C-alpha positions in Angstrom: -17.4 -24.6 14.0 -19.1 -25.7 10.5 -22.0 -28.2 10.4 -24.0 -30.0 8.0 -27.7 -31.2 8.2 -29.0 -33.8 6.1 -32.7 -32.4 6.2 -31.9 -28.8 5.8 -32.7 -27.5 9.2 -31.9 -30.2 12.3 -28.2 -31.7 12.4 -28.4 -35.3 12.9 -25.2 -37.3 11.1 -23.9 -34.0 10.4 -20.5 -33.0 10.3 -18.5 -30.7 11.8 -14.9 -28.6 11.9 -14.0 -28.1 15.5 -11.2 -25.7 16.1 -10.5 -27.4 19.8 -7.1 -26.9 21.0 -4.7 -29.2 19.4 -1.9 -28.3 17.1 -2.5 -25.2 15.0 -5.3 -24.4 16.7 -3.8 -24.6 20.4 -3.7 -20.8 21.5 -0.6 -19.7 23.5 -2.9 -17.1 26.1 -6.5 -17.5 26.1 -6.7 -13.8 27.9 -6.4 -12.0 24.7 -7.9 -12.1 20.7 -6.0 -15.4 19.1 -8.2 -15.8 16.0 -9.5 -13.9 13.4 -12.0 -14.9 10.2 -10.9 -13.1 7.2 -12.6 -12.6 3.8 -10.2 -11.6 0.9 -10.4 -11.7 -2.6 -13.8 -13.9 -2.1 -12.4 -16.8 0.0 -12.3 -17.0 3.7 -9.3 -17.7 6.0 -8.6 -18.3 9.7 -5.8 -16.3 11.0 -4.6 -17.6 14.4 -1.1 -17.1 16.7 -0.9 -20.8 18.1 0.4 -22.2 21.4 4.2 -23.7 19.7 6.3 -21.8 16.8 5.7 -24.4 14.3 1.7 -23.2 14.7 2.5 -19.3 15.1 3.3 -18.6 18.6 6.3 -16.2 17.6 4.7 -15.1 14.2 1.1 -15.9 12.8 -0.6 -18.4 10.8 -3.1 -18.1 7.6 -5.1 -21.2 6.9 -7.4 -21.4 4.1 -9.2 -20.4 2.2 -12.0 -22.6 3.0 -13.5 -25.2 0.8 -16.2 -26.8 2.8 -16.7 -29.1 0.0 -15.6 -32.3 1.7 -18.1 -34.2 4.0 -15.2 -35.0 6.3 -14.9 -34.1 10.5 -12.2 -31.9 10.8 -9.7 -32.4 7.6 -10.5 -31.3 4.2 -12.1 -27.5 5.7 -9.1 -25.9 4.7 -6.4 -26.3 1.5 -3.3 -25.2 3.3 -1.6 -23.2 6.3 0.7 -20.7 6.2 3.3 -19.6 8.8 4.8 -16.3 8.9 8.7 -17.0 8.8 10.2 -14.1 10.5 10.0 -14.5 14.2 9.1 -12.2 17.3 8.5 -14.1 20.3 5.5 -15.6 22.4 2.6 -13.4 20.9 -0.3 -13.3 23.2 -2.6 -10.9 21.1 -3.4 -10.4 17.6 -5.9 -8.7 14.9 -5.9 -9.2 11.3 -7.6 -7.3 8.3 -7.7 -7.6 4.5 -5.5 -4.8 2.3 -7.1 -4.7 -0.5 -5.0 -2.1 -2.3 -2.0 -4.4 -2.1 -4.1 -7.7 -2.2 -2.7 -8.6 1.6 -3.9 -10.1 4.7 -2.3 -7.9 7.4 -1.8 -9.3 11.0 -0.5 -7.5 13.9 0.6 -9.2 16.8 1.8 -8.1 20.4 4.2 -10.2 22.1 4.9 -11.0 25.6 8.6 -11.5 26.2 11.3 -8.9 26.4 12.0 -6.9 24.5 7.5 -6.3 24.1 6.5 -4.8 20.8 4.1 -5.1 18.3 4.5 -6.8 14.9 3.2 -6.5 11.2 3.0 -9.4 9.0 1.8 -9.5 5.5 0.5 -12.1 3.2 -0.3 -12.4 -0.3 -3.7 -13.7 -1.6 -3.7 -14.7 -5.1 -6.4 -14.4 -7.0 -7.2 -18.3 -6.8 -7.4 -18.1 -3.3 -3.7 -19.3 -2.6 -1.8 -17.6 0.4 2.2 -17.1 0.7 4.0 -15.2 3.1 5.2 -11.7 2.1 6.9 -9.9 4.6 7.2 -8.1 8.5 7.9 -5.4 10.5 9.2 -6.2 13.9 9.1 -3.3 16.7 6.0 -1.9 14.4 4.4 -0.2 17.9 6.6 0.6 20.2 7.9 -1.6 23.5 4.4 -2.2 24.5 3.3 -5.8 25.5 -0.9 -5.5 25.0 -3.8 -6.3 24.2 -4.7 -5.4 19.9 -7.7 -4.1 20.1 -8.5 -3.5 16.2 -6.4 -3.3 13.0 -7.9 -0.9 10.1 -6.9 -0.1 6.5 -7.9 1.9 3.9 -7.4 1.6 -0.3 -4.5 3.4 -0.1 -1.8 0.8 2.0 -2.4 3.1 5.5 -2.9 0.5 8.5 -4.0 1.5 12.1 -4.2 -0.4 14.7 -5.0 0.3 18.6 -3.4 -1.1 21.9 -5.7 -1.0 25.0 -3.3 -1.3 27.6 -1.7 2.3 27.0 -4.4 3.7 25.0 -2.4 4.2 21.7 -2.8 4.0 18.5 -0.3 3.2 16.1 0.4 3.2 12.3 1.9 2.0 8.8 2.4 2.2 5.5 2.4 -1.3 3.3 3.7 -0.9 -0.1 2.9 -4.5 -0.5 6.6 -5.8 -0.1 7.4 -3.9 3.1 5.9 -1.7 5.8 7.3 1.5 7.1 6.4 2.5 10.5 4.4 5.6 11.6 3.3 7.9 14.1 1.7 7.1 17.6 -0.9 8.9 19.3 -2.6 8.2 22.8 -6.4 8.2 23.1 
């Protein structure tokens, strides 16, 4: 939700961006994490998994960067939305992080259908804030349809994430053009 005030402290005739439940912001399952705000290269982005394929249900979508430059309801806050074009199926949870080593937004998703597994998606972030889909890895986290807890990365492109249903931590390596699946440990 964004809001603008006319006097600096009371919202009167302002404007807002309400993500609501329409199109790109309609979630597939409200039981899991479906959105994440990311800062990358000084810009802000919204990462979502939607309720239908064109809005990221089977992959994920990055919207942004935010512009906040127009006084308008809903429209104008995003410069673009970019959909991952490699598809898993029916994602139910996700998390995202900025991988500064590769200047990419990395998203991990967990899908609900057979075979149930986790997938990684990468989006390039240009110096001007433009986002472009780069690459993915299906079956990155084994055969579990669960709830993604968190994702993290270091300055070398190493990625780790946790899934709380099976209490496991997964890892992968991001080279900037491909992911390599790593090991799994229980916690």
